[in-house]
MIZA-970897 format. One record per residue: residue number from 0; residue in one letter; x, y, z of N, C-alpha, C in turn. Coordinates in nm, 2 decimals. Each point is the difference from the previous one (the first is absolute). Layout:
+-----+-----+--------+--------+--------+--------+--------+--------+--------+--------+--------+
:   n : res :   n_xx :   n_yy :   n_zz :  ca_xx :  ca_yy :  ca_zz :   c_xx :   c_yy :   c_zz :
+-----+-----+--------+--------+--------+--------+--------+--------+--------+--------+--------+
: NUM :   A :      X :      Y :      Z :      X :      Y :      Z :      X :      Y :      Z :
...
+-----+-----+--------+--------+--------+--------+--------+--------+--------+--------+--------+
END
This chain:
+-----+-----+--------+--------+--------+--------+--------+--------+--------+--------+--------+
:   n : res :   n_xx :   n_yy :   n_zz :  ca_xx :  ca_yy :  ca_zz :   c_xx :   c_yy :   c_zz :
+-----+-----+--------+--------+--------+--------+--------+--------+--------+--------+--------+
:   0 :   M :  -1.32 :   2.23 :   0.50 :   0.06 :  -0.17 :   0.01 :   0.08 :   0.01 :   0.16 :
:   1 :   H :  -0.12 :  -0.06 :   0.07 :   0.06 :  -0.05 :   0.16 :   0.12 :  -0.12 :   0.03 :
:   2 :   L :   0.08 :   0.06 :   0.09 :   0.11 :  -0.08 :  -0.03 :   0.03 :  -0.04 :   0.14 :
:   3 :   D :  -0.02 :  -0.15 :   0.02 :   0.04 :  -0.05 :   0.16 :   0.17 :   0.00 :   0.04 :
:   4 :   N :   0.01 :  -0.05 :   0.13 :   0.08 :   0.02 :   0.02 :   0.08 :  -0.07 :  -0.11 :
:   5 :   W :   0.00 :  -0.10 :  -0.04 :   0.11 :  -0.08 :  -0.11 :   0.02 :   0.09 :  -0.07 :
:   6 :   G :  -0.07 :   0.05 :  -0.06 :   0.01 :   0.10 :  -0.13 :   0.08 :   0.13 :   0.03 :
:   7 :   L :  -0.03 :   0.04 :   0.11 :   0.04 :   0.13 :   0.08 :   0.17 :  -0.05 :  -0.03 :
:   8 :   K :   0.00 :  -0.12 :   0.09 :   0.13 :  -0.04 :   0.01 :   0.09 :  -0.06 :  -0.12 :
:   9 :   A :  -0.05 :  -0.03 :  -0.09 :   0.07 :   0.01 :  -0.14 :   0.00 :   0.12 :  -0.07 :
:  10 :   K :  -0.07 :   0.09 :   0.02 :   0.03 :   0.11 :  -0.06 :   0.12 :   0.11 :   0.05 :
:  11 :   K :   0.02 :  -0.02 :   0.15 :   0.07 :   0.09 :   0.06 :   0.17 :  -0.10 :  -0.04 :
:  12 :   L :   0.01 :  -0.15 :  -0.03 :   0.09 :  -0.03 :  -0.01 :   0.05 :   0.02 :  -0.14 :
:  13 :   G :  -0.07 :   0.04 :  -0.10 :  -0.02 :   0.01 :  -0.11 :  -0.04 :  -0.13 :  -0.12 :
:  14 :   Y :  -0.08 :  -0.07 :   0.04 :  -0.04 :  -0.11 :  -0.08 :  -0.08 :   0.01 :  -0.05 :
:  15 :   R :  -0.07 :  -0.07 :  -0.11 :  -0.10 :   0.03 :  -0.07 :  -0.11 :  -0.06 :   0.00 :
:  16 :   S :   0.00 :  -0.10 :   0.11 :  -0.13 :  -0.02 :   0.03 :   0.02 :  -0.07 :   0.14 :
:  17 :   R :  -0.17 :  -0.04 :   0.09 :   0.06 :  -0.08 :   0.13 :   0.03 :  -0.11 :   0.02 :
:  18 :   A :  -0.06 :  -0.12 :  -0.17 :   0.07 :  -0.09 :   0.00 :   0.13 :  -0.06 :   0.01 :
:  19 :   V :   0.12 :   0.11 :  -0.02 :   0.10 :  -0.03 :   0.09 :   0.04 :  -0.05 :   0.10 :
:  20 :   F :  -0.09 :   0.01 :   0.11 :   0.04 :  -0.03 :   0.16 :  -0.09 :  -0.19 :   0.00 :
:  21 :   K :  -0.12 :  -0.01 :  -0.11 :  -0.04 :  -0.14 :  -0.01 :   0.12 :  -0.09 :  -0.05 :
:  22 :   L :   0.10 :   0.01 :  -0.12 :   0.07 :  -0.05 :   0.03 :   0.12 :   0.01 :   0.11 :
:  23 :   E :   0.03 :   0.12 :   0.01 :   0.13 :   0.03 :   0.12 :  -0.04 :  -0.14 :   0.07 :
:  24 :   E :  -0.11 :  -0.03 :   0.05 :  -0.06 :  -0.08 :   0.11 :   0.06 :  -0.13 :  -0.03 :
:  25 :   I :  -0.04 :  -0.03 :  -0.13 :   0.01 :  -0.14 :  -0.01 :   0.13 :  -0.01 :  -0.05 :
:  26 :   L :   0.08 :   0.09 :  -0.03 :   0.16 :  -0.04 :  -0.07 :   0.03 :  -0.01 :   0.12 :
:  27 :   N :  -0.07 :   0.08 :   0.13 :   0.10 :  -0.03 :   0.16 :  -0.01 :  -0.13 :   0.07 :
:  28 :   K :  -0.08 :  -0.06 :  -0.05 :  -0.09 :  -0.11 :   0.06 :   0.14 :  -0.09 :  -0.05 :
:  29 :   T :  -0.01 :  -0.01 :  -0.12 :   0.05 :  -0.12 :  -0.11 :   0.13 :  -0.01 :  -0.08 :
:  30 :   N :   0.09 :   0.15 :   0.05 :   0.11 :  -0.02 :   0.01 :  -0.01 :   0.00 :  -0.19 :
:  31 :   A :  -0.09 :   0.02 :  -0.04 :   0.03 :  -0.04 :  -0.18 :   0.10 :   0.13 :  -0.07 :
:  32 :   L :   0.02 :   0.10 :   0.03 :   0.08 :   0.09 :  -0.07 :   0.09 :  -0.02 :   0.05 :
:  33 :   K :   0.10 :   0.00 :   0.08 :   0.16 :  -0.03 :   0.11 :   0.09 :  -0.08 :  -0.19 :
:  34 :   R :  -0.06 :  -0.10 :  -0.06 :   0.10 :   0.00 :  -0.09 :  -0.03 :   0.00 :  -0.13 :
:  35 :   S :  -0.13 :   0.06 :  -0.01 :  -0.03 :   0.04 :  -0.14 :   0.10 :   0.08 :  -0.08 :
:  36 :   K :   0.02 :   0.00 :  -0.09 :   0.09 :   0.05 :  -0.11 :  -0.08 :   0.10 :  -0.07 :
:  37 :   N :  -0.11 :  -0.14 :  -0.10 :  -0.08 :   0.02 :  -0.08 :  -0.15 :   0.03 :   0.00 :
:  38 :   I :  -0.05 :   0.11 :   0.03 :  -0.14 :  -0.02 :   0.02 :  -0.11 :   0.06 :  -0.13 :
:  39 :   L :  -0.10 :  -0.07 :  -0.02 :  -0.11 :   0.03 :  -0.07 :  -0.12 :   0.05 :   0.06 :
:  40 :   D :  -0.03 :   0.08 :  -0.02 :  -0.15 :   0.07 :   0.03 :  -0.11 :   0.03 :  -0.10 :
:  41 :   I :  -0.09 :  -0.12 :   0.03 :  -0.11 :   0.01 :  -0.14 :  -0.11 :   0.10 :   0.07 :
:  42 :   G :  -0.02 :   0.05 :  -0.06 :  -0.16 :   0.11 :   0.01 :   0.05 :   0.06 :   0.11 :
:  43 :   A :   0.13 :   0.13 :  -0.06 :   0.04 :   0.08 :   0.07 :   0.00 :   0.09 :   0.07 :
:  44 :   A :  -0.16 :   0.08 :  -0.14 :  -0.07 :   0.12 :   0.05 :  -0.06 :   0.02 :   0.16 :
:  45 :   P :   0.11 :   0.12 :   0.05 :  -0.02 :   0.10 :  -0.02 :   0.18 :   0.01 :   0.02 :
:  46 :   G :   0.06 :  -0.10 :   0.05 :   0.11 :  -0.06 :  -0.01 :   0.05 :   0.01 :   0.15 :
:  47 :   G :  -0.08 :   0.01 :   0.11 :   0.08 :   0.01 :   0.12 :   0.08 :  -0.15 :   0.05 :
:  48 :   W :  -0.03 :  -0.09 :  -0.06 :   0.07 :  -0.13 :   0.05 :   0.12 :   0.00 :  -0.08 :
:  49 :   S :   0.03 :   0.07 :  -0.11 :   0.12 :  -0.03 :  -0.07 :   0.08 :   0.09 :   0.05 :
:  50 :   Q :  -0.04 :   0.10 :   0.04 :   0.08 :   0.16 :   0.10 :   0.03 :  -0.09 :   0.10 :
:  51 :   F :  -0.11 :  -0.05 :   0.10 :   0.10 :  -0.07 :   0.08 :   0.09 :  -0.09 :  -0.01 :
:  52 :   V :   0.00 :  -0.15 :  -0.06 :   0.11 :  -0.01 :  -0.02 :   0.09 :  -0.01 :  -0.06 :
:  53 :   K :  -0.02 :   0.15 :  -0.09 :   0.15 :   0.02 :  -0.05 :   0.03 :   0.11 :   0.15 :
:  54 :   N :  -0.04 :   0.03 :   0.08 :   0.09 :   0.11 :   0.12 :   0.01 :  -0.12 :   0.07 :
:  55 :   K :  -0.06 :  -0.07 :   0.08 :   0.04 :  -0.13 :   0.05 :   0.16 :  -0.06 :  -0.04 :
:  56 :   K :  -0.02 :  -0.04 :  -0.12 :   0.14 :  -0.07 :  -0.08 :   0.03 :   0.05 :  -0.09 :
:  57 :   K :   0.10 :   0.12 :   0.01 :   0.05 :   0.09 :  -0.12 :   0.08 :  -0.06 :  -0.08 :
:  58 :   D :   0.09 :  -0.13 :   0.02 :   0.07 :  -0.05 :  -0.05 :  -0.11 :  -0.10 :  -0.16 :
:  59 :   A :  -0.11 :  -0.04 :   0.04 :  -0.12 :  -0.07 :  -0.07 :  -0.04 :   0.04 :  -0.13 :
:  60 :   S :  -0.03 :  -0.09 :  -0.08 :  -0.01 :   0.04 :  -0.14 :  -0.17 :  -0.04 :   0.03 :
:  61 :   V :  -0.07 :   0.08 :   0.00 :  -0.18 :   0.09 :  -0.01 :  -0.09 :   0.02 :  -0.16 :
:  62 :   F :   0.01 :  -0.14 :   0.03 :  -0.13 :   0.04 :  -0.18 :  -0.15 :  -0.01 :   0.08 :
:  63 :   A :  -0.08 :   0.12 :  -0.10 :  -0.13 :   0.03 :   0.01 :  -0.09 :  -0.03 :  -0.08 :
:  64 :   I :  -0.11 :  -0.07 :   0.03 :  -0.03 :   0.02 :  -0.17 :  -0.21 :   0.05 :   0.04 :
:  65 :   D :  -0.04 :   0.05 :  -0.07 :  -0.17 :   0.01 :   0.01 :  -0.04 :   0.07 :  -0.15 :
:  66 :   I :  -0.13 :  -0.02 :   0.01 :  -0.10 :   0.04 :  -0.13 :  -0.03 :   0.18 :   0.05 :
:  67 :   L :   0.04 :   0.06 :   0.09 :  -0.04 :   0.10 :   0.04 :   0.16 :   0.05 :  -0.02 :
:  68 :   D :   0.03 :   0.14 :   0.00 :   0.13 :   0.03 :  -0.02 :   0.05 :   0.08 :   0.15 :
:  69 :   I :   0.10 :  -0.01 :   0.08 :   0.04 :   0.06 :   0.09 :   0.12 :   0.12 :   0.00 :
:  70 :   E :  -0.02 :   0.10 :   0.09 :   0.10 :   0.09 :  -0.03 :   0.12 :  -0.08 :   0.05 :
:  71 :   P :   0.16 :   0.02 :  -0.09 :   0.08 :  -0.04 :   0.04 :   0.04 :  -0.04 :   0.12 :
:  72 :   I :   0.11 :  -0.06 :   0.05 :   0.04 :  -0.08 :   0.10 :   0.20 :   0.02 :   0.00 :
:  73 :   E :   0.04 :   0.04 :   0.05 :   0.16 :   0.00 :  -0.02 :   0.04 :  -0.13 :   0.03 :
:  74 :   G :   0.04 :  -0.08 :  -0.12 :   0.06 :  -0.13 :   0.02 :  -0.08 :  -0.10 :   0.00 :
:  75 :   V :  -0.13 :   0.00 :  -0.07 :  -0.08 :  -0.05 :  -0.03 :  -0.03 :  -0.03 :  -0.11 :
:  76 :   D :  -0.01 :  -0.13 :  -0.09 :  -0.05 :   0.02 :  -0.12 :  -0.12 :  -0.03 :  -0.01 :
:  77 :   F :  -0.08 :   0.13 :  -0.08 :  -0.16 :  -0.09 :  -0.03 :  -0.01 :  -0.03 :  -0.13 :
:  78 :   Y :  -0.08 :  -0.03 :   0.00 :  -0.08 :  -0.03 :  -0.10 :  -0.14 :  -0.04 :  -0.03 :
:  79 :   N :  -0.08 :   0.09 :  -0.09 :  -0.11 :   0.02 :  -0.03 :  -0.07 :  -0.15 :  -0.08 :
:  80 :   V :  -0.06 :  -0.10 :   0.09 :  -0.02 :  -0.15 :  -0.09 :  -0.07 :  -0.02 :   0.12 :
:  81 :   A :  -0.10 :  -0.13 :  -0.07 :  -0.06 :  -0.08 :   0.11 :   0.04 :  -0.07 :   0.02 :
:  82 :   V :   0.00 :  -0.12 :   0.08 :   0.02 :  -0.07 :   0.06 :   0.07 :  -0.15 :  -0.10 :
:  83 :   E :  -0.15 :  -0.01 :  -0.09 :   0.02 :  -0.12 :  -0.07 :   0.11 :   0.06 :  -0.13 :
:  84 :   E :   0.07 :   0.13 :  -0.02 :   0.09 :   0.05 :  -0.04 :   0.17 :   0.02 :  -0.01 :
:  85 :   L :   0.01 :  -0.07 :   0.13 :   0.13 :   0.01 :   0.10 :   0.10 :  -0.11 :  -0.08 :
:  86 :   D :  -0.02 :  -0.09 :  -0.10 :   0.04 :  -0.05 :  -0.09 :   0.11 :   0.09 :  -0.13 :
:  87 :   S :  -0.07 :   0.12 :  -0.04 :   0.02 :   0.10 :  -0.04 :   0.12 :   0.07 :   0.00 :
:  88 :   I :   0.05 :   0.00 :   0.14 :   0.08 :   0.13 :   0.04 :   0.15 :  -0.12 :   0.00 :
:  89 :   D :   0.06 :   0.00 :  -0.07 :   0.14 :  -0.04 :   0.02 :   0.08 :   0.01 :   0.12 :
:  90 :   K :   0.03 :   0.11 :   0.04 :   0.05 :   0.05 :   0.09 :  -0.06 :  -0.10 :   0.10 :
:  91 :   I :  -0.09 :   0.01 :   0.05 :  -0.07 :  -0.12 :   0.12 :  -0.01 :  -0.16 :  -0.07 :
:  92 :   L :   0.00 :   0.01 :  -0.12 :  -0.01 :  -0.15 :  -0.05 :   0.13 :  -0.09 :   0.03 :
:  93 :   A :   0.13 :   0.09 :  -0.01 :   0.12 :  -0.06 :   0.03 :   0.01 :  -0.03 :   0.13 :
:  94 :   L :  -0.06 :   0.10 :   0.09 :   0.00 :  -0.11 :   0.17 :  -0.10 :  -0.07 :   0.01 :
:  95 :   K :  -0.07 :  -0.05 :  -0.10 :  -0.08 :  -0.08 :   0.03 :   0.04 :  -0.16 :   0.08 :
:  96 :   G :  -0.03 :  -0.06 :   0.10 :  -0.01 :  -0.07 :   0.11 :   0.12 :   0.07 :   0.11 :
:  97 :   S :   0.02 :   0.13 :   0.01 :   0.07 :   0.05 :   0.10 :   0.00 :   0.09 :   0.04 :
:  98 :   F :  -0.12 :   0.01 :   0.04 :  -0.09 :   0.12 :   0.07 :   0.00 :  -0.05 :   0.18 :
:  99 :   D :   0.09 :   0.05 :   0.06 :   0.01 :  -0.03 :   0.16 :  -0.17 :   0.04 :   0.05 :
: 100 :   L :  -0.08 :   0.09 :  -0.06 :  -0.13 :   0.06 :   0.04 :  -0.10 :   0.04 :  -0.08 :
: 101 :   V :  -0.11 :  -0.04 :  -0.01 :  -0.07 :   0.02 :  -0.08 :  -0.12 :   0.07 :   0.07 :
: 102 :   I :  -0.04 :   0.11 :  -0.05 :  -0.12 :   0.10 :   0.15 :  -0.12 :   0.03 :  -0.13 :
: 103 :   S :  -0.12 :   0.01 :   0.11 :  -0.09 :   0.01 :  -0.13 :  -0.15 :   0.04 :   0.09 :
: 104 :   D :   0.00 :   0.18 :  -0.04 :  -0.15 :   0.05 :   0.10 :  -0.09 :   0.00 :  -0.12 :
: 105 :   L :   0.01 :  -0.09 :  -0.07 :  -0.11 :   0.03 :  -0.14 :  -0.11 :  -0.05 :   0.08 :
: 106 :   A :  -0.09 :   0.05 :  -0.15 :  -0.17 :   0.02 :   0.07 :  -0.09 :   0.01 :  -0.10 :
: 107 :   P :  -0.07 :  -0.06 :  -0.05 :  -0.13 :   0.05 :  -0.13 :  -0.07 :   0.08 :   0.03 :
: 108 :   N :  -0.09 :   0.11 :  -0.09 :  -0.07 :   0.09 :   0.03 :  -0.12 :  -0.10 :   0.11 :
: 109 :   L :  -0.08 :  -0.04 :   0.09 :  -0.08 :   0.03 :   0.07 :  -0.17 :   0.01 :  -0.07 :
: 110 :   T :  -0.08 :  -0.11 :  -0.03 :  -0.15 :   0.11 :  -0.06 :  -0.06 :  -0.05 :   0.12 :
: 111 :   G :   0.01 :  -0.06 :   0.07 :  -0.11 :   0.02 :   0.17 :  -0.06 :  -0.10 :  -0.01 :
: 112 :   I :  -0.02 :  -0.12 :  -0.12 :  -0.07 :  -0.07 :   0.00 :   0.15 :  -0.17 :   0.03 :
: 113 :   S :  -0.04 :  -0.06 :   0.10 :   0.07 :  -0.05 :   0.08 :   0.05 :  -0.18 :  -0.10 :
: 114 :   V :  -0.08 :   0.00 :  -0.07 :   0.04 :  -0.11 :  -0.02 :   0.08 :   0.00 :  -0.12 :
: 115 :   I :  -0.01 :   0.14 :  -0.13 :   0.06 :   0.00 :  -0.09 :   0.15 :   0.07 :   0.07 :
: 116 :   D :  -0.02 :   0.08 :   0.13 :   0.12 :   0.04 :   0.02 :   0.13 :  -0.09 :   0.08 :
: 117 :   E :  -0.08 :  -0.14 :   0.07 :   0.08 :  -0.09 :   0.05 :   0.09 :  -0.08 :  -0.13 :
: 118 :   A :  -0.12 :   0.03 :  -0.12 :   0.09 :  -0.10 :  -0.11 :   0.13 :   0.10 :  -0.05 :
: 119 :   N :  -0.03 :   0.15 :   0.06 :   0.10 :   0.05 :  -0.11 :   0.09 :   0.00 :   0.06 :
: 120 :   I :   0.04 :  -0.01 :   0.16 :   0.07 :   0.02 :   0.07 :   0.09 :  -0.11 :   0.00 :
: 121 :   F :  -0.06 :  -0.14 :  -0.02 :   0.09 :  -0.10 :  -0.02 :   0.06 :  -0.02 :  -0.14 :
: 122 :   E :  -0.11 :   0.07 :  -0.07 :   0.10 :  -0.02 :  -0.10 :   0.13 :   0.06 :  -0.04 :
: 123 :   L :  -0.02 :   0.13 :   0.08 :   0.13 :   0.07 :  -0.03 :   0.10 :  -0.02 :   0.10 :
: 124 :   N :  -0.01 :  -0.08 :   0.12 :   0.07 :  -0.06 :   0.10 :   0.08 :  -0.12 :  -0.08 :
: 125 :   D :  -0.11 :  -0.08 :  -0.04 :   0.06 :  -0.07 :  -0.10 :   0.10 :   0.00 :  -0.11 :
: 126 :   I :  -0.02 :   0.10 :  -0.06 :   0.10 :   0.01 :  -0.10 :   0.12 :   0.08 :   0.04 :
: 127 :   T :  -0.02 :   0.07 :   0.12 :   0.16 :   0.01 :   0.07 :   0.08 :  -0.06 :   0.05 :
: 128 :   L :  -0.09 :  -0.08 :   0.07 :   0.05 :  -0.15 :   0.10 :   0.08 :  -0.06 :  -0.14 :
: 129 :   N :  -0.04 :  -0.04 :  -0.10 :   0.08 :  -0.06 :  -0.08 :   0.15 :   0.06 :  -0.10 :
: 130 :   V :  -0.10 :   0.12 :   0.01 :   0.14 :   0.06 :  -0.04 :   0.12 :   0.04 :   0.07 :
: 131 :   A :  -0.08 :   0.01 :   0.16 :   0.14 :   0.05 :   0.06 :   0.09 :  -0.15 :   0.07 :
: 132 :   V :  -0.06 :  -0.13 :  -0.05 :   0.05 :  -0.11 :   0.04 :   0.10 :  -0.05 :  -0.15 :
: 133 :   E :  -0.07 :   0.07 :  -0.09 :   0.14 :  -0.01 :  -0.12 :   0.13 :   0.13 :   0.02 :
: 134 :   Y :  -0.02 :   0.08 :   0.08 :   0.09 :   0.10 :   0.00 :   0.09 :   0.01 :   0.12 :
: 135 :   L :  -0.05 :  -0.08 :   0.11 :   0.05 :  -0.02 :   0.10 :   0.11 :  -0.10 :   0.01 :
: 136 :   C :   0.12 :  -0.02 :   0.07 :   0.12 :  -0.09 :   0.04 :  -0.10 :  -0.12 :   0.10 :
: 137 :   K :   0.04 :  -0.07 :  -0.05 :  -0.09 :  -0.12 :   0.09 :   0.08 :  -0.05 :   0.11 :
: 138 :   T :   0.13 :   0.05 :   0.04 :   0.05 :  -0.04 :   0.18 :  -0.03 :   0.10 :   0.04 :
: 139 :   R :   0.00 :   0.11 :  -0.02 :  -0.03 :   0.11 :   0.07 :  -0.07 :   0.12 :  -0.03 :
: 140 :   G :  -0.13 :   0.00 :  -0.06 :  -0.06 :   0.07 :  -0.03 :  -0.12 :   0.04 :   0.07 :
: 141 :   F :  -0.08 :   0.10 :   0.02 :  -0.12 :   0.03 :   0.08 :  -0.08 :   0.10 :  -0.09 :
: 142 :   F :  -0.12 :  -0.04 :   0.05 :  -0.10 :   0.05 :  -0.09 :  -0.14 :   0.07 :   0.13 :
: 143 :   I :  -0.04 :   0.14 :  -0.06 :  -0.06 :   0.03 :   0.09 :  -0.10 :   0.08 :  -0.10 :
: 144 :   I :  -0.16 :  -0.05 :   0.04 :  -0.10 :   0.01 :  -0.09 :  -0.12 :   0.07 :   0.09 :
: 145 :   K :  -0.06 :   0.08 :  -0.06 :  -0.21 :   0.06 :   0.06 :  -0.02 :  -0.09 :  -0.05 :
: 146 :   T :  -0.16 :  -0.01 :   0.05 :  -0.10 :  -0.06 :  -0.02 :  -0.08 :   0.06 :   0.09 :
: 147 :   F :  -0.12 :  -0.08 :   0.00 :  -0.11 :   0.01 :   0.08 :  -0.08 :  -0.09 :   0.08 :
: 148 :   Q :  -0.07 :  -0.02 :   0.11 :  -0.02 :  -0.09 :   0.04 :  -0.18 :  -0.01 :  -0.05 :
: 149 :   N :   0.07 :  -0.11 :  -0.05 :  -0.17 :  -0.01 :  -0.07 :   0.01 :  -0.20 :  -0.01 :
: 150 :   S :  -0.09 :  -0.07 :  -0.11 :   0.00 :  -0.13 :  -0.04 :   0.09 :  -0.03 :  -0.05 :
: 151 :   M :   0.06 :   0.06 :  -0.10 :   0.14 :  -0.01 :  -0.04 :   0.12 :  -0.03 :   0.07 :
: 152 :   L :   0.00 :   0.07 :   0.11 :   0.12 :   0.00 :   0.04 :   0.10 :  -0.13 :   0.08 :
: 153 :   K :  -0.11 :  -0.13 :   0.04 :   0.07 :  -0.10 :   0.02 :   0.08 :  -0.08 :  -0.10 :
: 154 :   K :  -0.09 :   0.02 :  -0.15 :   0.05 :  -0.02 :  -0.08 :   0.12 :   0.03 :  -0.08 :
: 155 :   L :   0.01 :   0.11 :   0.02 :   0.17 :   0.07 :  -0.02 :   0.07 :  -0.04 :   0.09 :
: 156 :   K :   0.02 :   0.01 :   0.15 :   0.05 :  -0.04 :   0.04 :   0.04 :  -0.15 :   0.03 :
: 157 :   T :  -0.08 :  -0.12 :  -0.05 :   0.04 :  -0.11 :  -0.05 :   0.08 :  -0.03 :  -0.11 :
: 158 :   K :  -0.03 :   0.10 :  -0.06 :   0.13 :   0.01 :  -0.13 :   0.09 :  -0.01 :   0.03 :
: 159 :   M :   0.00 :   0.12 :   0.08 :   0.16 :   0.09 :   0.03 :   0.05 :  -0.13 :   0.11 :
: 160 :   S :  -0.07 :  -0.06 :   0.05 :   0.06 :  -0.07 :   0.16 :   0.02 :  -0.12 :  -0.09 :
: 161 :   S :   0.00 :  -0.04 :  -0.16 :   0.02 :  -0.07 :  -0.09 :   0.17 :  -0.02 :  -0.11 :
: 162 :   I :   0.00 :   0.13 :   0.05 :   0.15 :   0.08 :  -0.10 :   0.06 :   0.03 :   0.13 :
: 163 :   F :   0.00 :   0.07 :   0.12 :   0.08 :   0.07 :   0.04 :   0.03 :  -0.10 :   0.15 :
: 164 :   D :   0.14 :  -0.03 :   0.07 :   0.02 :  -0.04 :   0.08 :  -0.10 :   0.02 :   0.17 :
: 165 :   E :   0.01 :   0.16 :   0.01 :  -0.05 :   0.04 :   0.08 :  -0.09 :   0.11 :  -0.07 :
: 166 :   V :  -0.16 :  -0.02 :   0.10 :  -0.11 :   0.10 :  -0.05 :  -0.03 :   0.09 :   0.13 :
: 167 :   Q :  -0.07 :   0.11 :  -0.04 :   0.01 :   0.10 :   0.17 :  -0.15 :   0.08 :  -0.05 :
: 168 :   V :  -0.09 :   0.06 :   0.08 :  -0.08 :   0.07 :   0.00 :  -0.02 :   0.09 :   0.07 :
: 169 :   H :   0.01 :   0.15 :  -0.06 :   0.06 :   0.11 :   0.11 :  -0.10 :   0.12 :  -0.04 :
: 170 :   K :  -0.07 :   0.03 :   0.09 :  -0.07 :   0.11 :   0.01 :   0.04 :   0.10 :   0.11 :
: 171 :   P :   0.08 :   0.13 :  -0.13 :   0.13 :   0.12 :   0.07 :  -0.09 :   0.06 :   0.08 :
: 172 :   A :   0.04 :   0.10 :   0.15 :  -0.12 :   0.06 :   0.10 :  -0.03 :   0.13 :  -0.12 :
: 173 :   A :   0.13 :   0.02 :  -0.12 :  -0.08 :   0.10 :  -0.07 :  -0.12 :  -0.02 :  -0.11 :
: 174 :   S :   0.00 :  -0.11 :   0.03 :  -0.16 :  -0.03 :  -0.08 :  -0.08 :   0.07 :   0.02 :
: 175 :   K :  -0.10 :   0.03 :  -0.07 :  -0.10 :   0.06 :   0.12 :  -0.13 :  -0.14 :   0.03 :
: 176 :   K :  -0.02 :   0.02 :   0.14 :  -0.09 :  -0.12 :   0.08 :  -0.10 :  -0.05 :  -0.12 :
: 177 :   Q :  -0.07 :   0.12 :  -0.06 :  -0.11 :  -0.11 :  -0.07 :  -0.01 :  -0.02 :  -0.12 :
: 178 :   S :   0.14 :   0.01 :  -0.06 :   0.01 :  -0.05 :  -0.13 :   0.06 :  -0.16 :  -0.02 :
: 179 :   A :  -0.01 :   0.00 :  -0.12 :  -0.01 :  -0.14 :   0.00 :   0.13 :  -0.06 :  -0.06 :
: 180 :   E :   0.11 :   0.13 :  -0.02 :   0.07 :  -0.09 :  -0.01 :   0.10 :  -0.05 :   0.06 :
: 181 :   I :   0.08 :  -0.11 :  -0.04 :   0.11 :  -0.10 :   0.03 :   0.14 :   0.07 :  -0.04 :
: 182 :   Y :   0.07 :  -0.10 :   0.04 :   0.13 :  -0.04 :  -0.03 :   0.04 :  -0.14 :  -0.04 :
: 183 :   L :   0.06 :  -0.04 :  -0.09 :   0.01 :  -0.16 :   0.03 :   0.21 :   0.01 :  -0.05 :
: 184 :   Y :   0.05 :  -0.08 :   0.07 :   0.17 :   0.03 :  -0.03 :   0.02 :  -0.16 :  -0.02 :
: 185 :   G :   0.10 :   0.00 :  -0.07 :   0.03 :  -0.15 :  -0.04 :   0.12 :  -0.01 :  -0.01 :
: 186 :   A :   0.11 :  -0.10 :   0.03 :   0.14 :  -0.01 :   0.00 :   0.04 :  -0.13 :  -0.03 :
: 187 :   F :   0.10 :   0.02 :  -0.09 :   0.11 :  -0.09 :  -0.04 :   0.10 :  -0.02 :   0.11 :
: 188 :   K :   0.04 :  -0.14 :   0.03 :   0.13 :  -0.02 :   0.13 :   0.06 :  -0.06 :  -0.10 :
: 189 :   E :   0.15 :   0.00 :   0.08 :   0.09 :  -0.02 :  -0.08 :   0.01 :  -0.16 :   0.04 :
+-----+-----+--------+--------+--------+--------+--------+--------+--------+--------+--------+
END
């Protein structure tokens, strides 16, 4: 496997993936991590984002879920469940409505057939958005989600704009230029 500069930097710093630098850039631009005490990582595998936020906010409670297993991360509560099953985890359910930050680097397996992939991406983004809104604090919650530039992006952004007080689009420097991946940020303001 060939590692680019971001991959090499991640390896050197002990992070599990280059994706941490995408999250870091968005968090730096938005200050979303600053006051976050309860953080939920949806689609956490391989665990880089959870690892990063726990390193930056040692006092935060970090919960991570994924259908793929991950190597344990000190200080992170990981649950091997799908996003649709989040309500089945009592420890997370007890914090419903009080998460300061929900992050999601979740993506479906792609088929290469754009109409199917776009529908699957939107469906997964929509499920994740609905869950995030249920779990976020409505006066100060932040949401960061990976999606892709495609025909459904406007629909997702419009839905987020109807929910959040502020919505931004980010294409972090660590995202490969040829990649269609893009990140949406939503914030509830006090």
